[in-house]
MARZAMI-942118 format. One line per field, with one value per residue (C-alpha): residue number from 1; residue in one letter; x, y, z. Coordinates in pm, 1 decimal. Example, Ala and Ser with C-alpha at 12.3 -4.5 7.8 and 13.67 -1.06 7.14 Angstrom:
2
nr <- c(1,2)
rest <- c(a,s)
x <- c(1230.0,1367.0)
y <- c(-450.0,-106.0)
z <- c(780.0,714.0)
// end
This chain:
287
nr <- c(1,2,3,4,5,6,7,8,9,10,11,12,13,14,15,16,17,18,19,20,21,22,23,24,25,26,27,28,29,30,31,32,33,34,35,36,37,38,39,40,41,42,43,44,45,46,47,48,49,50,51,52,53,54,55,56,57,58,59,60,61,62,63,64,65,66,67,68,69,70,71,72,73,74,75,76,77,78,79,80,81,82,83,84,85,86,87,88,89,90,91,92,93,94,95,96,97,98,99,100,101,102,103,104,105,106,107,108,109,110,111,112,113,114,115,116,117,118,119,120,121,122,123,124,125,126,127,128,129,130,131,132,133,134,135,136,137,138,139,140,141,142,143,144,145,146,147,148,149,150,151,152,153,154,155,156,157,158,159,160,161,162,163,164,165,166,167,168,169,170,171,172,173,174,175,176,177,178,179,180,181,182,183,184,185,186,187,188,189,190,191,192,193,194,195,196,197,198,199,200,201,202,203,204,205,206,207,208,209,210,211,212,213,214,215,216,217,218,219,220,221,222,223,224,225,226,227,228,229,230,231,232,233,234,235,236,237,238,239,240,241,242,243,244,245,246,247,248,249,250,251,252,253,254,255,256,257,258,259,260,261,262,263,264,265,266,267,268,269,270,271,272,273,274,275,276,277,278,279,280,281,282,283,284,285,286,287)
rest <- c(x,x,x,x,x,x,x,x,x,x,x,x,x,x,x,x,x,x,x,x,x,x,x,x,x,x,x,x,x,x,x,x,x,x,x,x,x,x,x,x,x,x,x,x,x,x,x,x,x,x,x,x,x,x,x,x,x,x,x,x,x,x,x,x,x,x,x,x,x,x,x,x,x,x,x,x,x,x,x,x,x,x,x,x,x,x,x,x,x,x,x,x,x,x,x,x,x,x,x,x,x,x,x,x,x,x,x,x,x,x,x,x,x,x,x,x,x,x,x,x,x,x,x,x,x,x,x,x,x,x,x,x,x,x,x,x,x,x,x,x,x,x,x,x,x,x,x,x,x,x,x,x,x,x,x,x,x,x,x,x,x,x,x,x,x,x,x,x,x,x,x,x,x,x,x,x,x,x,x,x,x,x,x,x,x,x,x,x,x,x,x,x,x,x,x,x,x,x,x,x,x,x,x,x,x,x,x,x,x,x,x,x,x,x,x,x,x,x,x,x,x,x,x,x,x,x,x,x,x,x,x,x,x,x,x,x,x,x,x,x,x,x,x,x,x,x,x,x,x,x,x,x,x,x,x,x,x,x,x,x,x,x,x,x,x,x,x,x,x,x,x,x,x,x,x,x,x,x,x,x,x,x,x,x,x,x,x)
x <- c(-9256.8,-9180.9,-9462.8,-9708.8,-9602.2,-9575.2,-9903.0,-10206.0,-10069.2,-9994.7,-10121.4,-10303.8,-10221.2,-9860.5,-9969.7,-10019.8,-9649.4,-9539.6,-9405.6,-9549.3,-9219.6,-9224.8,-9583.3,-9488.0,-9196.6,-9415.2,-9678.5,-9424.3,-9227.2,-9554.1,-9646.1,-9311.6,-9352.5,-9704.3,-9579.8,-9307.8,-9565.1,-9820.4,-9581.4,-9459.2,-9804.4,-9928.7,-10230.7,-10006.5,-9805.6,-10122.1,-10257.8,-9938.5,-9972.1,-10342.6,-10283.6,-10014.6,-10238.6,-10595.4,-10702.0,-10907.5,-11127.1,-10999.5,-10772.8,-10909.1,-10650.8,-10618.3,-10328.0,-10286.2,-9973.9,-9965.5,-9714.1,-9522.0,-9815.8,-9777.3,-9577.3,-9909.2,-10003.8,-9680.6,-9719.5,-10099.6,-10212.3,-10369.5,-10266.1,-10616.3,-10696.1,-10636.8,-10880.3,-10716.4,-10901.1,-10791.0,-10998.4,-10783.9,-10952.8,-10734.3,-10394.7,-10115.4,-9992.0,-10319.9,-10183.0,-9903.4,-10167.3,-10382.7,-10192.8,-10312.9,-10207.3,-10248.1,-10356.6,-10167.9,-10307.5,-10659.8,-10645.4,-10489.6,-10211.0,-10365.6,-10134.6,-10143.4,-10480.9,-10614.8,-10950.9,-10789.6,-10475.0,-10532.2,-10295.1,-9962.4,-9747.8,-9991.5,-10030.3,-9651.6,-9610.7,-9889.3,-9708.7,-9376.5,-9537.1,-9666.7,-9313.1,-9163.2,-9418.1,-9331.6,-8959.3,-9006.7,-9231.5,-9017.6,-8670.9,-8731.6,-9055.2,-9083.6,-8723.1,-8782.1,-9121.7,-8949.6,-8718.3,-9010.8,-9212.3,-8924.8,-8857.3,-9227.0,-9252.8,-8899.2,-8754.5,-8698.7,-8997.5,-9050.4,-9010.7,-9316.3,-9366.4,-9417.6,-9638.5,-9881.6,-9950.8,-10120.9,-10423.2,-10725.3,-10966.6,-10899.9,-11182.2,-11139.4,-11323.2,-11422.5,-11723.2,-11741.3,-11950.1,-11661.0,-11353.4,-11202.6,-11334.0,-11058.0,-11071.9,-11012.8,-10907.2,-11200.9,-11061.5,-11050.6,-11394.7,-11514.4,-11714.2,-11749.8,-12027.3,-12026.2,-11949.0,-12255.7,-12522.2,-12886.5,-12900.4,-13163.5,-13254.5,-12987.8,-13013.7,-12792.4,-13039.7,-12832.8,-12814.0,-13178.4,-13305.1,-13086.0,-13215.3,-13577.8,-13571.3,-13443.1,-13763.6,-13581.9,-13379.8,-13022.9,-12678.7,-12402.9,-12040.6,-11770.5,-11436.8,-11395.8,-11118.0,-10809.4,-10850.7,-10813.1,-10972.2,-10665.0,-10470.9,-10718.3,-10630.8,-10801.9,-10873.9,-11073.3,-11251.9,-11356.8,-11478.7,-11691.2,-11839.2,-11941.0,-12103.7,-12287.9,-12428.9,-12628.4,-12806.9,-13165.7,-13076.5,-12911.6,-12560.4,-12404.2,-12028.9,-11757.9,-11488.1,-11200.8,-11043.8,-11051.3,-11159.7,-11178.9,-11494.7,-11831.9,-12033.3,-12361.8,-12680.1,-12758.9,-12423.4,-12340.3,-11989.2,-11886.6,-11556.2,-11733.1,-12070.2,-12268.6,-12300.2,-12519.2,-12778.8,-12772.6,-12820.8,-13157.2,-13297.5,-13599.3,-13555.6,-13189.1,-12992.1,-12630.9,-12330.8)
y <- c(4537.8,4651.4,4910.0,4635.5,4422.9,4695.0,4879.9,4965.4,5294.1,5171.0,5197.5,4871.5,4928.9,4839.4,4476.1,4516.2,4596.7,4279.8,3993.4,3654.1,3564.2,3881.5,3809.1,3456.3,3598.0,3859.6,3606.2,3383.1,3672.2,3812.2,3469.0,3446.6,3796.5,3714.0,3398.6,3593.2,3834.3,3566.7,3343.3,3637.8,3721.2,3642.2,3463.9,3228.0,3140.1,3074.8,2858.9,2652.1,2577.6,2498.8,2252.5,2078.2,2028.7,2000.9,1715.4,1839.2,1628.4,1791.5,2073.1,2299.0,2533.7,2773.5,2616.7,2882.9,3047.0,2936.8,2654.4,2789.8,2672.9,2308.9,2270.2,2275.8,1950.5,1790.1,1882.3,1850.3,1622.4,1305.0,1387.3,1483.5,1461.2,1774.4,1945.1,2200.1,2494.7,2710.1,3031.7,3121.6,2850.0,2626.5,2746.0,2594.5,2394.2,2219.0,1903.5,1895.6,1825.9,1560.2,1446.7,1468.3,1721.4,2090.7,1996.6,2291.3,2226.8,2284.1,2504.7,2851.6,2949.6,3190.7,3489.6,3482.7,3652.7,3423.0,3246.9,2923.5,2815.3,2798.2,2669.9,2494.6,2792.3,2930.9,2586.5,2552.2,2892.6,2802.4,2480.3,2665.6,2902.9,2611.1,2468.0,2803.3,2823.7,2470.1,2548.9,2873.2,2708.1,2399.3,2555.8,2906.6,2935.3,2599.5,2599.8,2944.6,2837.8,2532.4,2760.3,2969.7,2660.3,2510.5,2842.4,2859.7,2515.4,2525.8,2211.7,2033.3,1884.2,1674.6,1850.4,2060.8,1893.8,1567.1,1714.7,1870.1,1528.9,1443.0,1649.1,1419.0,1645.6,1958.9,2213.0,2438.8,2769.1,2707.2,2591.6,2376.9,2645.2,2892.0,2669.1,2452.5,2097.7,1877.7,1544.9,1580.0,1323.2,1214.9,1404.2,1737.4,1896.6,2216.4,2424.2,2757.7,2965.9,2775.8,3100.3,3277.0,3336.7,3439.6,3816.6,4032.2,4396.7,4629.4,4644.6,4951.2,5231.4,5498.7,5293.9,5187.0,5542.9,5659.5,5386.6,5413.9,5778.8,5697.5,5761.2,5733.1,5428.0,5398.0,5312.5,5124.4,5193.2,4959.2,4859.9,4579.1,4530.5,4533.9,4860.8,5180.5,5493.3,5696.5,5486.9,5590.4,5956.1,6231.6,6429.7,6136.3,6088.8,6454.4,6415.8,6118.2,6327.1,6601.4,6342.6,6174.2,6506.1,6527.1,6194.2,6167.2,5847.9,5827.4,5683.6,5461.7,5469.0,5257.0,5520.8,5567.2,5877.0,6208.5,6486.6,6863.3,6865.9,6859.7,6550.5,6610.0,6544.9,6238.4,6070.4,5876.5,5737.1,5453.2,5277.4,4941.4,4836.4,4519.9,4464.2,4153.2,4312.7,4642.5,4489.4,4336.4,4653.6,4818.8,5028.1,4939.0,4939.4,4816.8,4950.0)
z <- c(-509.2,-152.8,-176.5,-261.9,35.3,298.3,251.7,43.5,-87.4,-436.0,-788.2,-878.3,-1244.5,-1154.4,-1172.8,-1547.1,-1581.2,-1399.6,-1605.8,-1515.0,-1348.7,-1137.8,-1033.8,-927.0,-730.9,-564.3,-454.4,-282.0,-129.4,2.4,142.5,318.1,462.5,581.2,755.5,936.4,1074.8,1168.7,1363.0,1572.7,1705.2,2053.5,1904.6,1703.7,2014.4,2214.0,1930.5,1931.7,2304.4,2266.9,1982.9,2186.1,2488.6,2357.6,2130.4,1836.4,1608.3,1289.6,1173.3,897.7,749.2,459.8,271.9,5.2,150.9,515.8,491.9,793.1,1006.2,902.8,1222.8,1407.9,1237.1,1352.6,1720.6,1745.8,2025.8,1888.1,1529.3,1403.4,1030.8,824.5,588.4,359.4,207.7,-87.0,-109.4,-413.4,-618.2,-834.5,-713.6,-926.9,-627.3,-541.5,-703.9,-444.0,-178.5,-341.8,-651.3,-1007.5,-1267.8,-1345.3,-1699.6,-1854.2,-2202.2,-2066.4,-1758.3,-1794.8,-1558.5,-1308.3,-1371.6,-1751.7,-1784.4,-2055.8,-2070.7,-2183.9,-2367.7,-2742.8,-3006.0,-2968.2,-2863.4,-2607.3,-2453.4,-2444.7,-2276.2,-2034.3,-1938.0,-1897.6,-1646.8,-1443.0,-1440.3,-1332.1,-1050.4,-935.6,-935.5,-743.4,-487.8,-430.2,-436.6,-299.7,-105.0,72.9,208.3,359.8,493.4,645.6,844.3,966.2,1062.3,1262.5,1433.4,1520.4,1683.8,1825.8,1666.0,1335.5,1155.4,844.7,508.5,434.2,95.8,286.4,557.4,309.7,161.1,493.2,386.9,393.9,206.0,1.4,-32.4,-335.9,-376.5,-736.8,-936.0,-1252.1,-1422.6,-1406.9,-1431.7,-1702.4,-1682.7,-1541.9,-1357.3,-983.2,-723.1,-502.8,-202.8,-390.4,-360.6,-527.6,-279.3,-458.4,-302.3,27.9,210.7,72.1,334.4,318.1,348.3,513.2,476.2,613.7,993.3,1039.3,1118.8,943.6,621.4,641.1,682.3,393.5,161.0,274.6,170.9,-178.2,-373.6,-706.9,-609.6,-493.1,-624.8,-442.2,-535.3,-407.9,-559.2,-308.9,-56.5,-275.1,-464.7,-261.8,-405.2,-312.9,-562.2,-832.6,-774.7,-575.6,-891.6,-1028.9,-696.7,-699.6,-1058.5,-948.7,-666.1,-910.2,-1137.7,-849.4,-730.3,-1055.4,-999.8,-877.7,-695.4,-356.2,-356.7,-90.1,-145.5,15.8,53.7,298.5,144.4,334.1,100.3,118.1,-93.8,80.3,-6.6,-193.3,5.5,-206.0,-130.6,185.9,236.3,465.6,530.2,521.9,380.1,469.4,97.6,94.1,321.7,136.1,-208.4,-121.9,31.5,-131.9,-450.0,-484.6,-806.7,-808.6,-992.2)
// end
């Protein structure tokens, strides 16, 4: 578990070996570790002083695992209303902000890996996992976050479970088309896709020239942010390179690994790709 918290040099398949309880534990331990690091930063200290002295119209905060920052709400000049945002989607604890229920007989617990609870025993196990999560959050995570929050602002504050009920509106990164249908309080609003922006053809000259010369089309390879190719194995990466060299298409590959092999002429690697802009470029095929 320490390898997962301290860096990205890990095998993502380790998650498959975690029990649900261990996954719950990891999430909250990671949240606690993240809070420790955030509150020590110069930026966090400057933000604290700014909030104390400048009156804001509203506070918008990611409330997934940032409970140690609730102290900002307590010391904010003028006590502005708070809008919470959960990029995670329907986190099990969203009900702690706005009330309501998790509806465990309908909505699958997020770490179980099931499409939806079916049958009596699966629904029972689903509900048990929600209960375990509640217990871990309320009796392990929040008390530790309370200590971090009070250390951050320099004095005692109300219990965090009370402070988080001050949220006026909760924005949830979900969409009814992809989630189980459950009734929501009027101040819980699904905003899935709000972050999506209109893309334009890639403006980076190096990328544009590479794609413009792709007479047979192009392929984009990206495993996203959370999966590092080095965790897949260098032997597999080299096998992919050999396979790509046989393609007629040009390949734009999000890759951070340093390799001894020379890249084929039809392959271009980058540490970061403006994916939205690239995907609408001419003659592009995605993979």
